[in-house]
Residue frames as a rotation matrix with the C-alpha (Angstrom) as fourth column:
UNK 1
0.122 -0.737 -0.665 87.99
0.355 0.658 -0.664 -23.75
0.927 -0.155 0.342 70.80
UNK 2
0.966 0.206 -0.158 88.45
0.198 -0.190 0.962 -23.75
0.168 -0.960 -0.225 74.52
UNK 3
0.123 -0.961 0.246 91.57
-0.231 -0.269 -0.935 -22.11
0.965 0.058 -0.255 75.81
UNK 4
0.833 0.101 -0.544 93.21
0.430 0.500 0.752 -23.60
0.348 -0.860 0.373 78.90
UNK 5
0.287 -0.705 0.648 95.65
-0.602 -0.659 -0.450 -22.12
0.745 -0.261 -0.614 81.44
UNK 6
0.466 -0.234 -0.853 97.89
0.700 0.688 0.193 -23.84
0.541 -0.687 0.485 83.96
UNK 7
0.325 -0.311 0.893 98.43
-0.523 -0.846 -0.104 -21.35
0.788 -0.433 -0.438 86.74
UNK 8
0.630 -0.153 -0.762 100.75
0.536 0.795 0.284 -22.75
0.562 -0.587 0.583 89.43
UNK 9
0.596 -0.515 0.616 102.61
-0.769 -0.587 0.252 -21.71
0.232 -0.624 -0.746 92.54
UNK 10
0.763 -0.436 -0.477 105.78
0.417 0.896 -0.152 -23.75
0.494 -0.083 0.866 93.15
UNK 11
0.747 -0.585 0.316 108.85
-0.658 -0.579 0.482 -23.45
-0.099 -0.567 -0.818 95.33
UNK 12
0.453 -0.739 -0.498 112.34
0.059 0.583 -0.811 -24.72
0.889 0.338 0.308 94.62
UNK 13
-0.081 -0.615 0.784 115.17
-0.818 -0.408 -0.405 -24.49
0.569 -0.674 -0.470 97.24
UNK 14
-0.933 -0.320 0.168 115.10
-0.352 0.699 -0.622 -26.64
0.082 -0.639 -0.765 100.35
UNK 15
0.013 0.983 -0.180 112.10
-0.869 0.100 0.485 -28.99
0.495 0.151 0.855 100.30
UNK 16
-0.241 0.033 0.970 110.78
-0.763 0.612 -0.211 -31.98
-0.600 -0.790 -0.122 102.26
UNK 17
0.074 0.209 -0.975 110.92
-0.820 0.570 0.060 -35.41
0.568 0.795 0.213 100.64
UNK 18
0.528 0.234 -0.816 109.91
0.057 0.949 0.310 -38.61
0.847 -0.210 0.488 102.49
UNK 19
0.882 -0.113 -0.458 111.22
0.471 0.175 0.864 -37.38
-0.017 -0.978 0.208 105.82
UNK 20
-0.036 -0.985 -0.167 114.29
0.876 -0.112 0.469 -35.61
-0.481 -0.129 0.867 104.53
UNK 21
0.681 0.146 -0.717 115.18
-0.082 -0.959 -0.272 -32.12
-0.727 0.244 -0.641 103.49
UNK 22
-0.105 -0.690 0.716 116.76
0.870 0.286 0.403 -31.79
-0.482 0.665 0.570 100.01
UNK 23
-0.255 -0.052 -0.966 117.64
-0.286 -0.950 0.126 -28.83
-0.924 0.308 0.228 97.80
UNK 24
0.000 0.274 0.962 115.92
0.877 0.463 -0.132 -28.77
-0.481 0.843 -0.240 94.40
UNK 25
-0.884 -0.392 -0.257 116.32
0.199 -0.810 0.551 -26.35
-0.424 0.436 0.794 91.60
UNK 26
-0.630 0.770 -0.099 112.74
-0.443 -0.251 0.861 -26.90
0.638 0.586 0.499 90.35
UNK 27
-0.572 0.482 0.664 109.80
-0.705 0.124 -0.698 -27.28
-0.419 -0.867 0.269 92.71
UNK 28
-0.826 0.246 0.507 107.59
0.283 0.959 -0.004 -30.33
-0.487 0.140 -0.862 92.49
UNK 29
0.203 0.974 -0.101 104.46
0.352 -0.168 -0.921 -28.39
-0.914 0.152 -0.377 91.49
UNK 30
0.176 -0.224 -0.959 106.39
-0.794 -0.608 -0.004 -26.75
-0.582 0.762 -0.285 88.60
UNK 31
-0.858 -0.512 0.043 107.47
-0.413 0.738 0.534 -30.20
-0.305 0.440 -0.844 87.48
UNK 32
-0.447 0.796 0.409 103.86
0.583 0.605 -0.541 -31.43
-0.678 -0.003 -0.735 87.57
UNK 33
0.370 0.573 -0.731 102.73
-0.138 -0.744 -0.653 -28.27
-0.919 0.342 -0.196 85.70
UNK 34
-0.347 -0.603 -0.718 105.28
-0.844 -0.133 0.519 -28.91
-0.409 0.786 -0.463 82.95
UNK 35
-0.942 0.042 0.333 104.06
0.130 0.960 0.247 -32.49
-0.310 0.276 -0.910 82.58
UNK 36
-0.023 1.000 -0.016 100.44
0.523 -0.001 -0.852 -31.27
-0.852 -0.028 -0.523 82.50
UNK 37
0.203 0.045 -0.978 101.34
-0.572 -0.805 -0.156 -28.73
-0.795 0.591 -0.138 79.80
UNK 38
-0.831 -0.495 -0.255 102.78
-0.513 0.504 0.695 -31.55
-0.216 0.708 -0.672 77.60
UNK 39
-0.730 0.606 0.316 99.52
0.552 0.796 -0.248 -33.49
-0.401 -0.007 -0.916 78.03
UNK 40
0.222 0.940 -0.257 97.06
0.670 -0.339 -0.660 -30.55
-0.708 -0.026 -0.705 77.52
UNK 41
-0.274 -0.388 0.880 98.94
0.894 -0.440 0.084 -28.00
0.354 0.810 0.468 75.48
UNK 42
0.763 0.627 -0.158 97.59
0.629 -0.664 0.403 -25.35
0.148 -0.408 -0.901 77.91
UNK 43
0.296 -0.591 0.750 99.40
-0.089 -0.799 -0.594 -22.06
0.951 0.109 -0.289 78.52
UNK 44
0.048 -0.377 -0.925 101.65
0.921 0.375 -0.105 -21.87
0.386 -0.847 0.365 81.61
UNK 45
0.323 -0.022 0.946 101.47
-0.167 -0.985 0.034 -19.14
0.932 -0.169 -0.321 84.13
UNK 46
-0.305 -0.515 -0.801 103.87
0.745 0.396 -0.537 -19.38
0.593 -0.761 0.263 87.07
UNK 47
0.806 0.511 0.299 102.57
0.171 -0.685 0.708 -17.50
0.567 -0.520 -0.639 90.12
UNK 48
-0.199 -0.964 -0.177 105.72
0.734 -0.027 -0.678 -15.69
0.649 -0.265 0.713 91.42
UNK 49
0.657 0.374 -0.654 105.71
0.744 -0.462 0.483 -13.81
-0.122 -0.804 -0.582 94.68
UNK 50
0.714 -0.413 0.565 107.25
-0.064 -0.843 -0.535 -10.31
0.697 0.346 -0.628 94.57
UNK 51
-0.117 -0.697 0.708 108.93
-0.970 -0.073 -0.232 -11.15
0.213 -0.713 -0.667 97.92
UNK 52
0.180 0.193 -0.964 109.42
-0.293 0.947 0.135 -14.96
0.939 0.258 0.227 97.82
UNK 53
0.968 0.154 0.198 109.35
-0.243 0.366 0.898 -17.16
0.066 -0.918 0.392 100.82
UNK 54
0.264 -0.925 0.274 112.71
-0.848 -0.087 0.523 -18.08
-0.459 -0.370 -0.807 102.33
UNK 55
0.111 -0.332 -0.937 114.91
-0.726 0.616 -0.305 -20.73
0.678 0.714 -0.173 100.66
UNK 56
-0.917 -0.349 0.194 115.28
-0.371 0.564 -0.738 -22.42
0.148 -0.748 -0.647 104.10
UNK 57
-0.499 0.759 -0.418 112.53
0.279 0.597 0.752 -24.97
0.820 0.259 -0.510 104.50
UNK 58
-0.292 0.384 -0.876 111.80
0.951 0.215 -0.223 -24.28
0.102 -0.898 -0.428 108.14
UNK 59
-0.752 0.030 -0.658 111.73
0.129 -0.973 -0.191 -20.53
-0.646 -0.229 0.728 107.69
UNK 60
-0.845 0.504 -0.179 109.46
-0.295 -0.161 0.942 -20.94
0.445 0.849 0.285 104.67
UNK 61
-0.343 0.756 -0.558 107.00
0.696 0.603 0.390 -23.04
0.631 -0.254 -0.733 106.78
UNK 62
-0.410 0.169 -0.896 106.96
0.777 -0.451 -0.440 -20.34
-0.478 -0.877 0.054 109.45
UNK 63
-0.900 0.057 -0.432 106.36
-0.213 -0.922 0.322 -17.61
-0.380 0.382 0.842 106.85
UNK 64
-0.683 0.674 -0.279 103.57
-0.059 0.330 0.942 -19.63
0.728 0.660 -0.186 105.24
UNK 65
-0.303 0.578 -0.758 101.97
0.913 0.404 -0.058 -20.29
0.273 -0.709 -0.650 108.65
UNK 66
-0.612 0.055 -0.789 102.05
0.383 -0.852 -0.356 -16.54
-0.692 -0.520 0.501 109.48
UNK 67
-0.918 0.294 -0.266 100.52
-0.387 -0.521 0.760 -15.67
0.085 0.801 0.593 106.13
UNK 68
-0.510 0.761 -0.402 97.76
0.345 0.608 0.715 -18.21
0.788 0.226 -0.573 106.66
UNK 69
-0.288 0.389 -0.875 96.97
0.950 0.002 -0.312 -17.05
-0.120 -0.921 -0.370 110.18
UNK 70
-0.569 0.053 -0.821 96.83
0.112 -0.984 -0.141 -13.43
-0.815 -0.172 0.554 108.97
UNK 71
0.399 0.699 0.594 94.93
0.672 0.218 -0.708 -14.38
-0.624 0.681 -0.382 105.82
UNK 72
-0.135 -0.602 -0.787 97.66
-0.219 -0.756 0.616 -12.42
-0.966 0.256 -0.030 104.02
UNK 73
0.841 0.285 0.459 97.58
0.378 0.298 -0.877 -11.99
-0.387 0.911 0.143 100.26
UNK 74
-0.102 -0.971 -0.214 101.23
0.305 -0.235 0.923 -11.75
-0.947 0.029 0.320 99.16
UNK 75
0.464 0.210 -0.861 101.75
-0.583 -0.658 -0.475 -9.61
-0.667 0.723 -0.183 96.14
UNK 76
0.343 -0.293 0.893 102.40
0.597 0.802 0.034 -11.50
-0.726 0.521 0.449 92.87
UNK 77
-0.339 -0.583 -0.738 104.57
-0.341 -0.655 0.674 -10.37
-0.877 0.480 0.024 89.98
UNK 78
-0.860 -0.212 -0.464 103.77
-0.489 0.083 0.868 -10.47
-0.146 0.974 -0.176 86.21
UNK 79
-0.407 0.799 0.443 100.11
0.390 0.590 -0.707 -11.32
-0.826 -0.115 -0.552 86.29
UNK 80
-0.759 0.202 0.619 98.11
0.575 -0.238 0.783 -10.88
0.306 0.950 0.064 83.10
UNK 81
-0.870 0.439 0.223 95.54
-0.455 -0.890 -0.022 -8.15
0.189 -0.121 0.975 82.99
UNK 82
0.116 0.944 0.308 92.69
-0.940 0.204 -0.272 -10.57
-0.319 -0.258 0.912 82.64
UNK 83
-0.795 -0.320 0.516 91.90
-0.220 0.944 0.248 -14.24
-0.566 0.084 -0.820 82.02
UNK 84
0.066 0.931 -0.358 88.91
-0.730 -0.199 -0.654 -13.71
-0.680 0.305 0.667 79.70
UNK 85
-0.025 -0.130 -0.991 90.30
-0.949 0.316 -0.018 -16.01
0.316 0.940 -0.131 76.96
UNK 86
-0.883 -0.413 -0.223 90.48
-0.311 0.871 -0.381 -19.02
0.352 -0.267 -0.897 79.27
UNK 87
0.237 0.968 -0.082 87.56
-0.650 0.221 0.727 -21.36
0.722 -0.119 0.681 80.00
UNK 88
0.857 -0.058 -0.512 89.58
0.321 0.837 0.444 -23.95
0.403 -0.545 0.736 82.03
UNK 89
0.297 -0.809 0.506 92.20
-0.756 -0.524 -0.393 -23.22
0.583 -0.266 -0.767 84.63
UNK 90
0.533 -0.277 -0.799 94.40
0.502 0.864 0.035 -25.98
0.681 -0.420 0.600 85.97
UNK 91
0.597 -0.199 0.777 95.45
-0.566 -0.791 0.232 -24.63
0.568 -0.579 -0.585 89.34
UNK 92
0.428 -0.541 -0.724 98.64
0.457 0.821 -0.343 -26.12
0.779 -0.184 0.599 90.80
UNK 93
0.326 -0.295 0.898 100.11
-0.727 -0.685 0.039 -25.64
0.604 -0.666 -0.438 94.28
UNK 94
-0.653 -0.435 -0.620 101.92
0.127 0.744 -0.656 -27.43
0.747 -0.507 -0.430 97.09
UNK 95
0.528 0.797 -0.295 99.77
0.427 0.051 0.903 -28.18
0.734 -0.602 -0.313 100.09
UNK 96
-0.632 -0.645 0.430 100.78
0.000 -0.555 -0.832 -25.60
0.775 -0.525 0.351 102.69
UNK 97
-0.917 0.254 0.307 99.29
-0.367 -0.240 -0.899 -26.03
-0.154 -0.937 0.313 106.16
UNK 98
-0.581 0.701 0.413 96.46
0.449 0.700 -0.556 -28.25
-0.679 -0.138 -0.721 104.87
UNK 99
0.573 0.815 -0.082 95.35
0.392 -0.360 -0.847 -25.86
-0.720 0.453 -0.526 102.10
UNK 100
0.551 -0.384 0.741 96.45
0.721 -0.229 -0.655 -23.68
0.421 0.895 0.150 99.23
UNK 101
-0.417 -0.749 -0.515 99.31
0.889 -0.454 -0.059 -21.31
-0.190 -0.483 0.855 99.86
UNK 102
0.181 0.577 -0.797 98.26
0.464 -0.765 -0.448 -17.67
-0.867 -0.288 -0.406 100.32
UNK 103
-0.663 -0.410 -0.627 99.85
-0.331 -0.591 0.736 -16.57
-0.672 0.695 0.256 97.02
UNK 104
-0.878 0.428 0.215 97.35
0.453 0.596 0.663 -18.83
0.156 0.679 -0.717 95.31
UNK 105
0.032 0.898 -0.438 94.56
0.908 -0.209 -0.364 -17.11
-0.418 -0.386 -0.822 97.16
UNK 106
-0.317 -0.246 -0.916 95.97
-0.072 -0.957 0.282 -13.75
-0.946 0.156 0.286 95.81
UNK 107
-0.990 -0.093 -0.103 95.66
-0.112 0.105 0.988 -15.13
-0.081 0.990 -0.114 92.31
UNK 108
-0.532 0.845 0.059 92.11
0.830 0.506 0.233 -16.44
0.167 0.173 -0.971 92.78
UNK 109
0.215 0.670 -0.711 90.90
0.782 -0.554 -0.286 -13.18
-0.585 -0.494 -0.643 94.28
UNK 110
-0.611 -0.556 -0.563 92.51
0.102 -0.761 0.641 -11.08
-0.785 0.334 0.522 91.57
UNK 111
-0.939 0.199 -0.280 90.17
-0.289 -0.017 0.957 -12.20
0.186 0.980 0.073 88.85
UNK 112
-0.002 0.975 0.223 86.51
-0.863 0.111 -0.492 -12.70
-0.505 -0.194 0.841 88.30
UNK 113
-0.906 -0.418 -0.069 86.44
-0.404 0.804 0.436 -16.48
-0.127 0.423 -0.897 87.58
UNK 114
-0.095 0.973 0.210 82.70
-0.529 0.129 -0.839 -16.76
-0.843 -0.191 0.503 87.22
UNK 115
0.804 0.538 -0.252 81.86
-0.508 0.402 -0.762 -19.66
-0.309 0.741 0.597 84.88
UNK 116
0.082 -0.862 -0.501 85.45
-0.850 0.202 -0.486 -20.80
0.520 0.465 -0.716 84.53
UNK 117
0.909 0.142 -0.392 86.30
0.004 0.937 0.350 -24.44
0.417 -0.320 0.851 85.31
UNK 118
0.185 -0.849 0.495 88.99
-0.965 -0.253 -0.074 -24.79
0.188 -0.464 -0.866 87.99
UNK 119
0.838 -0.039 -0.544 90.85
0.028 0.999 -0.028 -28.08
0.544 0.009 0.839 88.09
UNK 120
0.570 -0.632 0.525 93.18
-0.822 -0.435 0.369 -28.16
-0.005 -0.641 -0.767 91.10
UNK 121
0.648 -0.497 -0.577 96.29
0.290 0.862 -0.416 -30.24
0.705 0.102 0.702 91.36
UNK 122
0.693 -0.448 0.565 98.50
-0.714 -0.531 0.455 -30.22
0.096 -0.719 -0.688 94.44
UNK 123
0.027 -0.759 -0.651 101.77
0.014 0.651 -0.759 -31.74
1.000 0.012 0.028 95.51
UNK 124
0.565 0.190 0.803 102.21
-0.774 -0.215 0.596 -32.99
0.286 -0.958 0.025 99.08
UNK 125
-0.572 -0.780 -0.256 104.10
-0.559 0.598 -0.574 -35.40
0.601 -0.185 -0.778 101.28
UNK 126
-0.861 0.250 -0.443 101.07
0.429 0.824 -0.370 -37.14
0.273 -0.509 -0.816 102.80
UNK 127
-0.703 0.582 -0.410 98.38
0.123 -0.468 -0.875 -34.50
-0.701 -0.665 0.257 103.42
UNK 128
-0.310 0.615 0.725 96.61
0.933 0.344 0.106 -34.72
-0.184 0.709 -0.680 100.08
UNK 129
-0.259 0.284 0.923 94.32
0.535 -0.754 0.382 -31.89
0.804 0.593 0.043 99.05
UNK 130
-0.870 -0.026 -0.492 93.45
0.462 -0.389 -0.797 -30.97
-0.171 -0.921 0.350 102.68
UNK 131
0.055 0.904 -0.423 90.82
0.577 -0.374 -0.726 -28.21
-0.815 -0.205 -0.543 102.70
UNK 132
-0.793 -0.499 -0.351 92.15
0.090 -0.664 0.742 -26.62
-0.603 0.557 0.571 99.48
UNK 133
-0.716 0.538 0.445 89.11
0.601 0.150 0.785 -27.44
0.356 0.829 -0.431 97.33
UNK 134
0.349 0.886 -0.305 86.63
0.934 -0.303 0.189 -25.78
0.075 -0.351 -0.933 99.69
UNK 135
0.032 -0.408 -0.913 89.02
0.430 -0.819 0.381 -22.83
-0.902 -0.404 0.149 100.18
UNK 136
-0.914 -0.323 0.247 89.30
0.338 -0.266 0.903 -22.40
-0.226 0.908 0.353 96.41
UNK 137
-0.181 0.928 0.326 85.50
0.860 -0.012 0.511 -22.28
0.478 0.372 -0.796 96.10
UNK 138
0.463 0.377 -0.802 85.32
0.777 -0.608 0.163 -19.54
-0.427 -0.699 -0.574 98.82
UNK 139
-0.276 -0.680 -0.679 87.96
0.225 -0.732 0.643 -17.51
-0.934 0.024 0.355 97.02
UNK 140
-0.969 -0.082 -0.232 86.40
-0.207 -0.238 0.949 -17.81
-0.133 0.968 0.213 93.55
UNK 141
-0.275 0.941 0.198 82.65
0.086 0.229 -0.970 -17.59
-0.958 -0.249 -0.144 93.83
UNK 142
0.521 0.574 -0.631 80.93
-0.603 -0.275 -0.749 -18.35
-0.604 0.771 0.203 90.58
UNK 143
-0.396 -0.698 -0.596 83.76
-0.907 0.399 0.135 -20.66
0.144 0.594 -0.791 89.32
UNK 144
0.782 0.583 -0.219 83.04
-0.570 0.812 0.126 -24.28
0.251 0.026 0.968 88.70
UNK 145
-0.135 -0.868 0.479 85.38
-0.947 0.255 0.196 -26.44
-0.292 -0.427 -0.856 90.76
UNK 146
0.661 0.270 -0.700 86.02
-0.523 0.835 -0.172 -29.81
0.538 0.480 0.693 89.13
UNK 147
0.975 -0.202 -0.095 87.72
0.220 0.787 0.576 -32.95
-0.042 -0.582 0.812 90.55
UNK 148
0.517 -0.853 0.067 91.24
-0.854 -0.520 -0.030 -32.30
0.060 -0.042 -0.997 91.73
UNK 149
0.730 -0.422 -0.538 94.25
0.255 0.898 -0.358 -34.59
0.634 0.124 0.763 91.91
UNK 150
0.753 -0.552 0.358 96.83
-0.610 -0.380 0.696 -34.87
-0.248 -0.742 -0.623 94.68
UNK 151
0.704 -0.612 -0.359 100.35
0.007 0.512 -0.859 -35.92
0.710 0.603 0.365 93.76
UNK 152
0.785 -0.538 -0.308 103.01
0.479 0.211 0.852 -37.14
-0.394 -0.816 0.423 96.17
UNK 153
0.787 -0.515 -0.340 105.84
-0.592 -0.787 -0.176 -34.61
-0.177 0.340 -0.924 95.70
UNK 154
-0.103 -0.894 0.436 108.43
-0.584 0.409 0.701 -37.37
-0.805 -0.182 -0.564 96.13
UNK 155
-0.181 0.125 0.976 106.79
0.513 0.858 -0.015 -39.20
-0.839 0.498 -0.219 93.25
UNK 156
0.491 0.492 -0.719 106.36
-0.250 -0.711 -0.657 -36.27
-0.835 0.503 -0.225 90.84
UNK 157
-0.481 -0.731 -0.484 108.97
-0.705 -0.005 0.709 -37.58
-0.521 0.682 -0.513 88.42
UNK 158
-0.996 0.074 0.042 106.74
0.084 0.896 0.437 -40.57
-0.005 0.439 -0.899 87.77
UNK 159
-0.463 0.871 -0.165 103.29
0.082 -0.144 -0.986 -38.95
-0.883 -0.470 -0.005 87.78
UNK 160
-0.853 0.068 -0.517 102.70
-0.508 -0.331 0.795 -38.85
-0.117 0.941 0.317 83.99
UNK 161
-0.752 0.604 -0.264 100.14
0.330 0.692 0.641 -41.66
0.570 0.395 -0.720 84.00
UNK 162
-0.366 0.636 -0.679 98.27
0.833 -0.102 -0.544 -40.22
-0.415 -0.765 -0.492 86.97
UNK 163
-0.530 0.161 -0.832 98.05
-0.209 -0.976 -0.056 -36.78
-0.822 0.145 0.551 85.28
UNK 164
-0.904 0.179 -0.388 97.01
-0.370 0.124 0.921 -38.38
0.213 0.976 -0.045 81.92
UNK 165
-0.613 0.713 -0.341 94.20
0.704 0.689 0.173 -40.35
0.358 -0.134 -0.924 83.60
UNK 166
-0.338 0.425 -0.840 93.08
0.590 -0.599 -0.541 -37.19
-0.733 -0.678 -0.049 85.44
UNK 167
-0.676 0.005 -0.737 93.04
-0.471 -0.772 0.427 -35.12
-0.567 0.635 0.524 82.32
UNK 168
-0.919 0.311 -0.243 91.29
-0.027 0.566 0.824 -37.89
0.394 0.763 -0.512 80.34
UNK 169
-0.587 0.723 -0.363 88.50
0.781 0.389 -0.488 -38.00
-0.211 -0.570 -0.794 82.96
UNK 170
-0.329 0.458 -0.826 87.32
-0.015 -0.877 -0.480 -34.56
-0.944 -0.146 0.296 81.79
UNK 171
-0.430 0.070 -0.900 86.92
-0.832 -0.417 0.365 -35.44
-0.349 0.906 0.238 78.10
UNK 172
0.681 0.568 0.461 84.90
-0.240 0.769 -0.593 -37.69
-0.692 0.293 0.660 75.91
UNK 173
0.074 -0.680 0.729 86.74
0.578 0.625 0.525 -39.66
-0.813 0.383 0.439 73.28
UNK 174
0.459 0.210 0.863 85.76
0.877 -0.260 -0.403 -37.22
0.140 0.942 -0.304 70.56
UNK 175
0.998 -0.045 -0.053 87.10
-0.035 -0.983 0.178 -34.05
-0.060 -0.176 -0.983 72.22
UNK 176
0.279 -0.957 0.082 90.59
0.546 0.088 -0.833 -32.82
0.790 0.277 0.547 71.72
UNK 177
0.014 -0.355 -0.935 92.82
0.975 -0.201 0.091 -31.24
-0.221 -0.913 0.344 74.39
UNK 178
-0.801 -0.381 -0.462 93.12
0.279 -0.920 0.274 -28.10
-0.529 0.090 0.843 72.41
């Protein structure tokens, strides 16, 4: 039996939705990860920064830009010792500055992901996957990057069908999710 993991970085607090800033208690990527977990039965692993980005949207954007420019690797809390039991990793993140947030790079570079299938999903407000797929490959040499899916953050409440079609694209009719 193949074991699957949904590792995701998400941010609540003040977020951008269709041109407006709104406060949310659960980030869009976390909402998508929860929906994906219901579809796949995969284990969930939230990627939590030891020192989170600011709750203020504009400050968060500046912090994320600085981290990207410095190629920083923010420290994460509560990571498992290894990921040996997993063959598939659904990797979720909001698109930050056209790519994966630096905490996601920390996660990718923490483990040897050789031979593991990485299936990225991102939330965004118009920028899609950006360069995230090529950046994931650089950070996890030896991993097998599979087709990703980009989800408009403003539409995450209604993305169930999109996620189901995406997950179904990986399986033959005979295979089970678990």
